[in-house]
Each structure stands twice: as structure tokens, then as C-alpha cells.
C-alpha positions as CSV (number, residue, x, y, z in Angstrom):
1,X,0.6,17.6,-27.0
2,X,0.6,15.8,-23.7
3,X,3.8,15.9,-21.6
4,X,5.2,12.6,-20.4
5,X,5.5,11.6,-16.8
6,X,7.6,8.6,-15.7
7,X,6.4,6.8,-12.5
8,X,9.0,4.3,-11.3
9,X,7.7,1.3,-9.1
10,X,8.7,-2.2,-8.2
11,X,6.1,-5.0,-7.8
12,X,7.3,-5.9,-4.3
13,X,3.9,-6.2,-2.8
14,X,1.1,-4.2,-4.3
15,X,1.4,-0.8,-2.6
16,X,3.9,0.9,-4.8
17,X,1.9,0.3,-8.0
18,X,-1.4,1.1,-6.2
19,X,-0.1,4.5,-5.1
20,X,1.3,5.4,-8.5
21,X,-1.9,4.3,-10.2
22,X,-4.0,6.4,-7.8
23,X,-2.0,9.5,-8.7
24,X,-2.1,8.7,-12.4
25,X,-5.9,8.3,-12.3
26,X,-6.4,11.6,-10.6
27,X,-4.2,13.5,-13.2
28,X,-6.3,11.9,-15.9
29,X,-9.5,13.0,-14.3
30,X,-8.5,16.5,-13.1
31,X,-6.2,17.5,-16.1
32,X,-7.4,15.4,-19.1
33,X,-5.0,15.4,-22.0
34,X,-2.2,17.2,-20.1
35,X,0.0,14.3,-19.3
36,X,0.8,10.8,-20.5
37,X,1.8,8.8,-17.5
38,X,3.9,5.7,-17.8
39,X,4.1,3.4,-14.7
40,X,7.1,1.1,-15.1
41,X,8.8,-1.5,-12.9
42,X,12.4,-1.4,-14.3
43,X,13.4,-4.4,-12.2
44,X,10.9,-6.7,-14.0
45,X,10.8,-5.1,-17.5
46,X,14.3,-4.0,-18.2
47,X,16.8,-4.8,-15.5
48,X,19.5,-7.4,-15.5
49,X,18.1,-10.8,-15.0
50,X,19.7,-11.4,-11.6
51,X,18.5,-8.2,-10.1
52,X,15.0,-8.8,-11.4
53,X,14.9,-12.2,-9.8
54,X,16.2,-10.8,-6.5
55,X,13.3,-8.2,-6.5
56,X,10.9,-11.1,-7.2
57,X,11.9,-12.8,-4.0
58,X,9.9,-10.3,-1.9
59,X,6.7,-12.3,-1.9
60,X,8.1,-15.8,-1.1
61,X,10.4,-14.2,1.5
62,X,7.7,-12.4,3.5
63,X,5.6,-15.5,3.4
64,X,8.2,-18.1,4.5
65,X,10.8,-16.1,6.4
66,X,9.5,-12.7,7.5
67,X,12.2,-12.6,10.3
68,X,14.9,-12.6,7.6
69,X,13.2,-9.6,5.9
70,X,13.2,-7.8,9.3
71,X,16.8,-8.5,9.8
72,X,17.7,-7.2,6.3
73,X,15.6,-4.1,6.9
74,X,17.4,-3.2,10.1
75,X,20.9,-4.2,8.9
76,X,20.6,-1.9,5.9
77,X,18.8,1.0,7.5
78,X,21.7,3.5,7.6
79,X,23.3,6.0,5.2
80,X,26.5,3.9,5.2
81,X,24.7,0.8,4.1
82,X,22.7,2.7,1.5
83,X,26.0,3.9,-0.1
84,X,27.4,0.4,-0.1
85,X,24.2,-1.1,-1.7
86,X,24.3,1.4,-4.5
87,X,27.2,-0.5,-6.0
88,X,24.8,-3.4,-6.7
89,X,21.7,-1.2,-7.5
90,X,23.6,0.7,-10.2
91,X,22.9,-2.2,-12.5
92,X,19.3,-0.9,-12.9
93,X,20.5,2.5,-14.1
94,X,20.7,1.7,-17.8
95,X,17.1,0.6,-17.9
96,X,16.0,4.0,-16.3
97,X,18.3,5.9,-18.7
98,X,16.6,4.2,-21.7
99,X,13.2,5.1,-20.3
100,X,14.1,8.7,-19.8
101,X,15.7,9.0,-23.2
102,X,12.7,7.6,-24.9
103,X,10.0,9.5,-22.9
104,X,11.8,12.8,-22.2
105,X,9.5,13.1,-19.2
106,X,8.5,16.4,-17.6
107,X,9.1,14.7,-14.3
108,X,10.2,11.3,-12.9
109,X,8.5,10.1,-9.7
110,X,9.9,7.2,-7.7
111,X,7.4,5.3,-5.7
112,X,10.0,2.8,-4.5
113,X,13.0,3.3,-2.2
114,X,15.5,1.5,-4.4
115,X,14.8,3.7,-7.4
116,X,15.3,7.3,-6.1
117,X,19.0,7.5,-6.4
118,X,19.0,5.6,-9.7
119,X,16.7,8.2,-11.2
120,X,19.0,11.0,-10.0
121,X,22.1,9.2,-11.4
122,X,20.4,8.7,-14.8
123,X,19.4,12.4,-14.9
124,X,23.0,13.4,-14.2
125,X,24.6,11.1,-16.8
126,X,22.1,12.1,-19.5
127,X,22.5,15.8,-18.7
128,X,18.7,16.3,-18.5
129,X,17.0,19.0,-16.4
130,X,14.1,16.8,-15.6
131,X,12.9,17.0,-11.9
132,X,13.0,13.9,-9.8
133,X,10.4,13.4,-7.0
134,X,10.1,10.8,-4.3
135,X,6.7,9.7,-3.2
136,X,7.2,7.6,0.0
137,X,4.8,4.7,0.2
138,X,5.7,3.5,3.7
139,X,3.7,5.0,6.5
140,X,5.8,5.4,9.6
141,X,9.1,3.4,9.6
142,X,10.7,5.0,6.5
143,X,13.9,3.2,5.6
144,X,17.1,5.2,4.8
145,X,16.8,4.1,1.2
146,X,13.9,6.5,0.8
147,X,15.9,9.5,1.9
148,X,17.7,10.8,-1.2
149,X,18.8,14.4,-0.6
150,X,19.4,15.1,-4.3
151,X,15.8,14.8,-5.5
152,X,13.8,17.9,-6.0
153,X,10.9,16.9,-3.7
154,X,10.2,14.2,-1.1
155,X,6.5,13.6,-0.3
156,X,5.9,11.7,2.9
157,X,2.6,10.3,4.3
158,X,3.1,10.9,8.1
159,X,4.9,13.0,10.7
160,X,7.0,9.9,11.6
161,X,8.0,9.5,8.0
162,X,9.0,13.2,7.8
163,X,11.1,12.9,11.0
164,X,13.0,9.9,9.6
165,X,13.7,11.7,6.4
166,X,15.0,14.7,8.2
167,X,17.3,12.5,10.3
168,X,18.6,11.1,7.1
169,X,19.6,14.6,6.0
170,X,16.8,15.4,3.5
171,X,16.6,19.3,3.5
172,X,13.5,20.6,5.1
173,X,12.6,22.8,2.1
174,X,12.4,19.6,0.0
175,X,10.0,17.8,2.3
176,X,6.2,17.9,2.4
177,X,3.8,15.8,4.4
178,X,0.6,14.8,2.5
179,X,-0.6,11.3,3.0
180,X,-0.5,8.0,1.1
181,X,-2.3,8.2,-2.3
182,X,-5.4,6.0,-2.5
183,X,-7.6,5.6,-5.5
184,X,-10.9,7.4,-5.5
185,X,-12.9,4.2,-5.5
186,X,-12.0,3.7,-1.8
187,X,-13.4,7.1,-0.9
188,X,-16.5,7.7,-3.0
189,X,-19.4,7.4,-0.6
190,X,-17.5,4.8,1.3
191,X,-19.2,5.4,4.7
192,X,-22.8,5.6,3.4
193,X,-24.9,2.7,4.7
194,X,-27.0,2.5,1.5
195,X,-23.9,2.4,-0.7
196,X,-22.5,-0.4,1.5
197,X,-25.8,-2.4,1.2
198,X,-26.0,-1.9,-2.5
199,X,-22.4,-3.0,-2.9
200,X,-23.1,-6.2,-1.0
201,X,-26.0,-7.1,-3.2
202,X,-23.8,-6.4,-6.3
203,X,-21.1,-8.7,-4.9
204,X,-23.5,-11.5,-4.0
205,X,-23.3,-10.9,-0.2
206,X,-26.1,-10.8,2.3
207,X,-27.0,-7.0,2.4
208,X,-28.0,-7.0,6.1
209,X,-25.3,-9.2,7.7
210,X,-22.2,-7.8,9.3
211,X,-19.3,-8.4,6.8
212,X,-15.7,-9.2,7.7
213,X,-13.1,-8.8,5.0
214,X,-10.0,-11.0,5.5
215,X,-6.9,-10.1,3.4
216,X,-3.2,-9.9,3.8
217,X,-1.6,-7.8,1.0
218,X,-1.1,-8.6,-2.6
219,X,0.9,-11.7,-1.7
220,X,-1.7,-13.1,0.7
221,X,1.0,-13.7,3.4
222,X,0.7,-14.3,7.1
223,X,-1.1,-17.6,7.3
224,X,-4.3,-16.2,5.8
225,X,-5.8,-19.7,5.2
226,X,-5.7,-20.7,8.8
227,X,-7.2,-17.4,10.0
228,X,-10.0,-17.7,7.4
229,X,-10.8,-21.2,8.6
230,X,-10.8,-20.0,12.2
231,X,-13.4,-17.3,11.6
232,X,-15.5,-19.6,9.4
233,X,-15.6,-22.2,12.1
234,X,-16.2,-19.8,15.0
235,X,-20.0,-19.8,14.8
236,X,-20.1,-16.0,14.5
237,X,-23.1,-14.7,12.6
238,X,-21.2,-12.7,10.0
239,X,-20.6,-12.8,6.2
240,X,-17.0,-13.7,5.6
241,X,-15.0,-12.5,2.5
242,X,-11.4,-13.8,2.0
243,X,-9.1,-12.3,-0.6
244,X,-5.9,-14.4,-0.9
245,X,-4.0,-12.2,-3.4
246,X,-1.3,-14.1,-5.3
247,X,-1.3,-16.9,-2.7
248,X,-2.6,-19.7,-4.9
249,X,-2.2,-22.4,-2.2
250,X,-4.5,-20.4,0.2
251,X,-7.0,-19.8,-2.5
252,X,-7.1,-23.5,-3.6
253,X,-7.3,-24.6,0.1
254,X,-10.2,-22.3,0.9
255,X,-12.2,-22.6,-2.3
256,X,-15.6,-24.1,-1.3
257,X,-15.2,-23.3,2.4
258,X,-18.4,-23.0,4.4
259,X,-19.0,-21.5,7.8
260,X,-20.7,-23.4,10.7
261,X,-24.1,-22.3,9.5
262,X,-23.4,-23.9,6.1
263,X,-23.0,-20.5,4.3
264,X,-20.5,-20.5,1.5
265,X,-17.5,-18.2,2.3
266,X,-16.7,-15.7,-0.5
267,X,-13.1,-16.6,-1.5
268,X,-11.1,-14.9,-4.1
269,X,-7.5,-14.7,-5.4
270,X,-5.9,-11.5,-6.7
271,X,-8.6,-9.0,-7.4
272,X,-8.6,-5.6,-9.2
273,X,-11.8,-4.4,-7.5
274,X,-10.5,-4.2,-3.9
275,X,-12.3,-0.9,-3.4
276,X,-15.7,-2.6,-4.0
277,X,-14.9,-5.3,-1.5
278,X,-13.8,-2.7,1.1
279,X,-16.9,-0.5,0.6
280,X,-19.0,-3.7,1.2
281,X,-17.3,-4.6,4.5
282,X,-17.7,-3.4,8.1
283,X,-14.2,-4.3,9.3
284,X,-11.0,-5.6,7.7
285,X,-8.8,-8.3,9.2
286,X,-5.3,-7.9,7.7
287,X,-1.6,-7.3,8.1
288,X,-0.1,-3.9,8.8
289,X,0.8,-3.1,5.2
290,X,0.7,0.7,4.5
291,X,-1.4,0.5,1.3
292,X,-4.1,-1.7,2.8
293,X,-4.2,0.5,5.9
294,X,-4.6,3.7,3.9
295,X,-7.3,2.1,1.7
296,X,-9.2,0.8,4.7
297,X,-9.1,4.1,6.4
298,X,-10.5,5.9,3.4
299,X,-13.2,3.3,3.1
300,X,-14.2,3.9,6.7
301,X,-13.1,0.5,8.0
302,X,-11.7,-0.3,11.4
303,X,-8.7,-2.7,11.2
304,X,-7.8,-5.8,13.1
305,X,-4.1,-6.4,12.5
306,X,-3.1,-10.1,12.8
307,X,0.6,-9.6,12.0
308,X,3.1,-7.2,10.7
309,X,6.3,-7.4,8.6
310,X,9.2,-6.9,11.0
311,X,11.0,-3.7,10.4
312,X,8.9,-1.5,8.2
313,X,5.4,-2.4,9.5
314,X,5.6,-2.4,13.2
315,X,5.3,1.4,13.4
316,X,2.1,1.1,11.3
317,X,0.5,-1.2,13.8
318,X,1.5,0.9,16.8
319,X,0.2,4.0,15.1
320,X,-3.2,2.4,14.5
321,X,-3.5,1.1,18.0
322,X,-2.5,4.5,19.5
323,X,-5.1,6.2,17.4
324,X,-7.9,3.8,18.2
325,X,-8.6,2.9,14.6
326,X,-7.1,-0.5,14.9
327,X,-6.3,-3.4,17.3
328,X,-3.5,-6.0,17.3
329,X,-4.9,-9.5,17.4
330,X,-2.1,-12.0,16.8
331,X,-3.8,-14.9,18.7
332,X,-6.7,-17.0,17.5
333,X,-8.8,-16.4,20.6
334,X,-8.2,-12.7,20.5
335,X,-9.2,-12.5,16.8
336,X,-12.5,-14.3,17.3
337,X,-13.3,-12.3,20.5
338,X,-12.6,-8.9,18.8
339,X,-14.7,-9.8,15.7
340,X,-17.6,-10.9,18.1
341,X,-17.4,-7.6,20.0
342,X,-17.4,-5.4,16.9
343,X,-20.1,-7.4,15.2
344,X,-22.5,-7.2,18.1
345,X,-25.6,-5.0,17.3
346,X,-24.9,-1.4,18.3
347,X,-21.3,-2.2,19.3
348,X,-19.9,0.9,21.2
349,X,-16.4,-0.4,20.3
350,X,-17.2,-0.3,16.6
351,X,-18.6,3.2,16.8
352,X,-15.5,4.4,18.6
353,X,-13.2,2.8,16.1
354,X,-15.1,4.3,13.2
355,X,-14.8,7.7,14.7
356,X,-11.0,7.2,15.0
357,X,-10.8,6.0,11.4
358,X,-12.5,9.2,10.2
359,X,-9.8,11.3,11.8
360,X,-6.9,9.3,10.3
361,X,-8.3,8.9,6.7
362,X,-6.6,11.1,4.1
363,X,-8.9,10.7,1.1
364,X,-7.5,13.8,-0.5
365,X,-3.9,12.5,-0.5
366,X,-3.9,11.3,-4.2
367,X,-5.1,14.7,-5.3
368,X,-2.5,16.5,-3.2
369,X,0.4,14.3,-4.4
370,X,-0.8,14.6,-8.0
371,X,-1.0,18.4,-7.8
372,X,2.5,18.6,-6.3
373,X,3.9,16.5,-9.1
374,X,2.1,18.6,-11.7
375,X,3.4,21.8,-10.1
376,X,7.0,20.6,-10.1
377,X,6.7,19.2,-13.6
378,X,5.4,22.4,-15.1
379,X,7.8,24.6,-13.1
380,X,11.1,22.8,-13.4
381,X,10.9,20.9,-16.6
């Protein structure tokens, strides 16, 4: 009989669910029938209404007042503030206790910083021996909320993340650096030219034209509509794909957009086949979200970063620039100029960035995280 695994997430952006899903998919492929994985957002499905609504403010907040998000990130980024915030966050505990009682999981894995301590508290109150694991889904600037010293294992995606967890007193013997889990679709033959060409044909794109993918996370934040119109009107000889995520205003505003040559721009809302769009593209224009960065790297795509969320994403942008895999292009003229340089036939800059991307990509991360979870679940449960 399969053992249960409980993966805790919150749909603040798309990265937490994507990472949990990638790990779940790997376990299903590599160890069929061994585990039943349940991926749950307790804020949305079972939390008190007020707390659930608060978590739901993430998308509107980063679209309309990212400066406020940055202020909140820095103001709460200390052990003292984490302890104070727990008084509010305890209201999600009953939902997690109900889940653990029902599932009796072999392990609980938190993919969200606000749920680590809640899982530990639930375990303690229920008197269960179930191991609790934290899988950090921020790349570099890891907030103090992630660092729960009472969990059995903390999996971090970068040296910077590991350092920040150590500074927040997570014991070294409970830390392991792996990478950010990415679904296999982003890595399967992602850099093969024939695969890219075939994917373009499948998606209705010109198979031989340089393809630029414009996206900005699950919420389509960061003025994506204006940047898409800028590139469409630039006169560059490229195929343009725009994925607006949950930003309905941007999608409605861009639907039917054509470039200066009269070609229809491929515009989409929230998609479930992002791997296919990435494996069809040559570069991605996006914000510095950790999930998108990890997916793009595994798909072999250089990144042009148009903006970053203050607080947790600045380090991601700087890491990409320092590595040579990405460039920061906040201005309109900069963006058009960079796309023109990379789209030029035989572009040395494109070749150099692709080389840097290959060194940063961690396509094996989902497998490594999944195997760590499996080992802990079988050993400690």
C-alpha cells in the first residue's frame, strides 16, 4: 500500500506549487506506487477566511505596490519578527493538523516559508513521529521565515541560501544544498535545435525565426503589457510570444497585437505548458522570480531581467548578471538593444550567455530533492 506524503504550499505566485509538483512527478516516475503525494495550500483550502484572504493579496500587491512588499520583506526578516508573526500564523495550524491526522503521512514537506513552523507545531501537538522537511524555493535572498531549526532537513538551492540559513541558526547537519526543483519537461532535450524547431511548428510559430518569450511570473506583474508592445513595435525581426499569466487586463489588452511587419503576436494567459513555450524560445524576457529563472536555465535560455521584486529577488538578478547567464534591462531602449544584439545571426553574446546558462542549470535538482525526501520518509517515519 502506498505511503502518503504531504506537500504544503501556498499559491503566492506559481513557484511553490511548481517545485512541489516537479518533486511529486519525479517520485511517481522513479518509484511508481510507492507514495501517494498530496499537494495542499492550507491557506486557500482550510485556513480561517481572514488569513486566506491575506495570502491572496500577494498577486495584487506585487503588481500595484512592489515597494510595499519589499518593505515588508526587510521589516520581517529577523528571528525576532518571525517569533512575533507566529502569533498570527498559528491560526493555520488546525488545518495542517487535520491534514496530518487524515493522511498519517510518511513525511511532511513545506515548500513555503510560512508553513515550516506550523508543520512542526502540528507534529508536536499530535504526538506524531512524522519527519518534517523544508524545501526552500527562493534562490539567493532566503528570508528568516524559511529557517526553522526544528525541522529534520532543510534543502536549499544555492550557496547564498545555505549561508543565510546558517546565519539564522539552522544546524549544519540538517542543511543540504541541491538546487531548485524543475519539472522534467524543461530539461528533456531542451538545447537540441531540432527539438526547438519541432516545438515551434507544434505551437504555430515560425520554425526558423529567432523567438523571444516574454513572461513575468504566474501573476503577469511588472508592466508586461507595455514591454510586449514595445518589442512588437520595435521592428526587430523576431517571433514574439507573450504569456500574461493571471493578468487578465494585460491579456485582453494584447489580444490581437501585431508587430510592425504585420505578424500576429502569440499572446496567452495562464498556461500549463510553459515547458513547451520555453523549449521553443531562444531567450526569455522576464522578472527575477526564482521559479522562472530555474526553468529557463534548465531549458537553456539566457534571461533578460526587466525588473525584480524588492527584497527577495534582487539577489537572483545579481547572481544571474555575475554569472553571465542574464542581463538587467529595466529601460525600454536597453531592452530593445539587448534583444537586437542577441537576435543577430551568429551573435557572440548569445553564445556566451548560453555557455553560462549551461553551467548554472541544475536539471537534476528535482530528482535529488525527491530522493532526499524519500530517504528521510523511509528512515524516520
